Every structure is written in structure tokens, then in C-alpha cells.
Backbone as numpy.savetxt, mean C-alpha at the origin, in Angstrom:
# Nx Ny Nz CAx CAy CAz Cx Cy Cz
12.75 11.70 4.99 11.34 12.01 4.94 10.72 11.65 6.30
9.98 12.58 6.84 9.33 12.33 8.13 8.11 11.43 7.95
7.61 10.91 9.03 6.43 10.05 8.99 5.22 10.81 8.44
5.11 12.07 8.78 3.99 12.89 8.27 4.10 13.09 6.77
5.31 13.34 6.28 5.51 13.50 4.84 5.21 12.20 4.10
5.61 11.08 4.69 5.33 9.78 4.10 3.83 9.54 4.01
3.11 9.86 5.07 1.65 9.70 5.07 1.01 10.53 3.97
1.47 11.74 3.79 0.93 12.63 2.76 1.21 12.06 1.37
2.42 11.58 1.15 2.77 11.00 -0.14 1.93 9.77 -0.45
1.72 8.93 0.55 0.89 7.74 0.36 -0.55 8.14 0.08
-1.06 9.10 0.82 -2.44 9.57 0.61 -2.62 10.12 -0.80
-1.64 10.86 -1.30 -1.72 11.39 -2.66 -1.83 10.25 -3.67
-1.01 9.24 -3.50 -1.02 8.10 -4.42 -2.36 7.37 -4.36
-2.91 7.23 -3.17 -4.21 6.57 -3.02 -5.29 7.35 -3.75
-5.31 8.66 -3.59 -6.32 9.48 -4.26 -6.15 9.50 -5.77
-4.95 9.30 -6.27 -4.69 9.36 -7.70 -5.00 8.05 -8.43
-5.10 6.94 -7.70 -5.30 5.66 -8.37 -6.78 5.31 -8.51
-7.09 4.62 -9.60 -8.42 4.07 -9.82 -8.36 2.55 -9.83
-7.21 2.00 -9.41 -7.01 0.55 -9.40 -7.77 -0.05 -8.22
-8.93 -0.61 -8.52 -9.79 -1.15 -7.46 -9.13 -2.28 -6.69
-8.37 -3.13 -7.40 -7.69 -4.23 -6.73 -6.64 -3.71 -5.75
-5.88 -2.73 -6.18 -4.86 -2.14 -5.31 -5.50 -1.52 -4.07
-6.58 -0.78 -4.27 -7.26 -0.13 -3.14 -7.84 -1.17 -2.18
-8.39 -2.23 -2.73 -8.95 -3.29 -1.90 -7.86 -3.96 -1.07
-6.73 -4.25 -1.71 -5.64 -4.90 -1.00 -5.00 -3.97 0.02
-4.92 -2.70 -0.31 -4.41 -1.73 0.65 -5.32 -1.66 1.87
-6.62 -1.67 1.63 -7.59 -1.66 2.72 -7.40 -2.89 3.62
-7.25 -4.05 2.99 -7.03 -5.28 3.77 -5.73 -5.19 4.56
-4.69 -4.69 3.94 -3.39 -4.56 4.58 -3.48 -3.64 5.80
-4.16 -2.51 5.65 -4.26 -1.54 6.73 -5.14 -2.05 7.87
-6.05 -2.96 7.57 -6.95 -3.49 8.59 -6.49 -4.82 9.17
-5.39 -5.32 8.68 -4.87 -6.61 9.11 -4.06 -6.43 10.38
-4.40 -7.17 11.43 -3.73 -6.97 12.72 -2.41 -7.73 12.84
-2.24 -8.80 12.08 -1.01 -9.59 12.14 0.05 -8.95 11.26
1.32 -9.07 11.66 2.41 -8.53 10.85 2.42 -9.19 9.48
2.55 -8.37 8.45 2.54 -8.86 7.08 3.96 -8.99 6.57
4.26 -10.13 5.98 5.57 -10.37 5.39 5.43 -10.10 3.89
6.29 -9.24 3.37 6.21 -8.81 1.98 6.08 -10.00 1.03
6.84 -11.04 1.25 6.85 -12.19 0.35 5.52 -12.95 0.36
4.69 -12.73 1.38 3.40 -13.41 1.45 2.31 -12.67 0.68
2.59 -11.43 0.27 1.62 -10.65 -0.48 1.63 -11.08 -1.93
0.51 -10.86 -2.65 0.50 -11.17 -4.09 1.60 -10.41 -4.82
2.10 -11.00 -5.90 3.22 -10.41 -6.64 2.95 -8.97 -7.06
1.74 -8.68 -7.57 1.47 -7.32 -8.04 1.47 -6.32 -6.89
1.12 -6.77 -5.68 1.18 -5.89 -4.52 2.63 -5.66 -4.13
3.43 -6.73 -4.14 4.86 -6.60 -3.84 5.51 -5.60 -4.79
5.19 -5.71 -6.07 5.77 -4.83 -7.09 5.33 -3.39 -6.85
4.07 -3.19 -6.47 3.57 -1.85 -6.19 4.25 -1.22 -5.00
4.55 -2.03 -4.00 5.22 -1.54 -2.80 6.67 -1.19 -3.13
7.30 -2.01 -3.96 8.71 -1.80 -4.29 8.94 -0.64 -5.24
7.89 -0.27 -6.02 8.05 0.87 -6.95 8.22 2.14 -6.16
9.00 3.03 -6.66 9.26 4.29 -5.95 8.58 5.44 -6.60
């Protein structure tokens, strides 16, 4: 999957969700300038990232 295809897939998922917590955390993640370590994220965020 190319980077453009990945962006499109992520955008689709963002538009389909009504999970305010997920959207808020995604916003924080995208605006965070320091490298994020998966294990430092809340468990529900880790699980959301790991789901395919």
C-alpha cells in the first residue's frame, strides 16, 4: 500500500467514526511534535492502532 492509499484509508476511518475520544486523541497525536511510543499511549488507543 502506498503512502497515498494509506492516507485515504485513514481518512475514511476518521470520517466514519463518531468516537469523540478517539478523534480527540488522534488530533493530539497528529499535533504532537515529539516521537510517540506506542506503549505510552492509552490502552484503548493502542488497541485501535493495532486493529486492522
